[in-house]
C-alpha positions as CSV (number, residue, x, y, z in Angstrom):
1,M,-10.4,15.7,-34.1
2,L,-13.3,14.4,-31.9
3,Q,-12.5,11.0,-30.3
4,L,-15.6,8.9,-29.5
5,R,-15.7,6.3,-26.8
6,P,-18.7,4.2,-25.8
7,N,-18.8,5.6,-22.2
8,C,-16.8,7.5,-19.7
9,E,-16.7,5.0,-16.9
10,H,-13.7,5.6,-14.6
11,R,-12.8,8.9,-16.3
12,D,-13.2,11.9,-14.1
13,H,-14.7,15.1,-15.6
14,E,-15.4,13.6,-19.0
15,Y,-18.9,14.2,-20.4
16,S,-21.1,11.7,-22.2
17,L,-24.0,12.4,-24.5
18,Y,-27.0,10.2,-23.5
19,M,-30.4,9.5,-24.9
20,L,-33.4,8.3,-22.9
21,R,-36.5,6.7,-24.2
22,C,-39.6,7.8,-22.3
23,A,-42.7,5.6,-21.7
24,D,-44.5,7.6,-24.5
25,G,-41.8,6.6,-27.0
26,S,-40.2,10.1,-27.2
27,L,-36.4,10.5,-27.0
28,Y,-34.7,12.9,-24.6
29,T,-31.0,13.9,-25.2
30,G,-28.7,15.3,-22.6
31,I,-25.1,15.4,-21.4
32,A,-23.6,14.5,-18.1
33,V,-20.4,13.4,-16.4
34,D,-22.2,10.7,-14.4
35,V,-25.0,9.4,-16.6
36,K,-26.4,7.0,-14.0
37,K,-26.6,9.7,-11.4
38,R,-28.2,12.1,-13.9
39,I,-30.9,9.6,-14.8
40,A,-31.6,9.1,-11.1
41,E,-32.0,12.9,-10.8
42,H,-34.5,12.9,-13.7
43,E,-36.5,10.0,-12.2
44,N,-36.6,11.4,-8.7
45,G,-37.6,14.9,-9.9
46,S,-34.6,16.5,-8.1
47,R,-32.9,18.7,-10.6
48,G,-34.5,16.6,-13.4
49,A,-35.5,18.1,-16.8
50,K,-39.1,19.4,-16.8
51,Y,-39.7,17.6,-20.1
52,L,-39.3,14.2,-18.4
53,R,-41.7,14.8,-15.6
54,G,-44.5,12.3,-15.8
55,R,-42.9,10.5,-18.8
56,G,-41.3,7.6,-16.9
57,P,-40.2,5.0,-16.7
58,L,-37.1,6.2,-18.5
59,R,-34.7,3.8,-20.4
60,L,-31.1,4.6,-21.4
61,V,-30.9,3.8,-25.1
62,F,-27.7,5.6,-26.1
63,E,-24.5,6.7,-24.4
64,Q,-21.3,8.1,-26.0
65,C,-18.3,9.6,-24.2
66,L,-17.3,12.9,-25.7
67,G,-14.7,14.4,-23.4
68,N,-14.9,18.0,-22.2
69,R,-18.1,20.0,-21.6
70,A,-17.7,22.3,-24.6
71,T,-17.4,19.5,-27.1
72,A,-20.3,17.6,-25.4
73,S,-22.5,20.7,-25.6
74,R,-21.8,21.2,-29.3
75,V,-22.5,17.6,-30.1
76,E,-25.7,17.7,-28.0
77,Y,-26.9,20.7,-29.9
78,R,-26.2,18.9,-33.2
79,V,-28.1,15.7,-32.1
80,K,-31.1,17.8,-30.9
81,Q,-31.3,19.3,-34.4
82,L,-31.7,15.8,-36.0
83,D,-35.2,14.7,-37.0
84,R,-36.7,11.7,-35.2
85,S,-35.7,9.2,-37.9
86,Q,-32.1,10.3,-37.7
87,K,-32.1,10.0,-33.9
88,E,-33.7,6.5,-34.1
89,A,-31.0,5.5,-36.6
90,L,-28.4,6.6,-34.0
91,V,-30.1,4.6,-31.2
92,D,-30.5,1.5,-33.4
93,G,-26.9,1.6,-34.4
94,Q,-27.7,2.2,-38.1
95,T,-25.5,5.3,-38.0
96,T,-22.9,6.7,-35.5
97,L,-22.1,10.0,-34.0
98,G,-19.0,9.9,-36.2
99,D,-21.1,9.6,-39.3
100,I,-23.4,12.5,-38.2
101,L,-20.5,14.7,-37.3
102,S,-18.5,13.9,-40.4
103,D,-21.4,15.3,-42.5
104,P,-20.0,18.4,-44.3
105,G,-22.9,20.4,-43.0
106,C,-22.2,19.3,-39.4
107,D,-18.8,20.4,-38.1
108,A,-18.5,19.5,-34.4
109,D,-15.8,22.1,-33.9
110,Q,-17.7,24.9,-35.6
111,A,-18.8,27.5,-33.1
112,S,-21.6,29.0,-35.1
113,G,-24.2,26.4,-33.9
114,A,-25.5,25.7,-37.4
115,A,-27.7,22.6,-37.6
116,C,-26.6,19.4,-39.3
117,R,-27.9,18.8,-42.8
């Protein structure tokens, strides 16, 4: 069972899923152990995602602690498969990762990588 916590502060080696809103309104989803450090890397261009170059300023709009890297990677994949309205509902708090992952078509422990319905 996936246990969700708001963030992973003071927890070594636990990954968080995060979402950034770019200046153009687009959303970027990623995972990191240290979200603040990862955002700084994106903003400084050092090891930052190519997608984010020139899209600043960036604003953290969602963060959820997920635990180990394997789980975080699976959940990240699922979130990236969501359409924009579903991602916005997650950011706005109208739905939760638990709701998304409890969808019968979206099993976080499934290794197949099938997209959520």
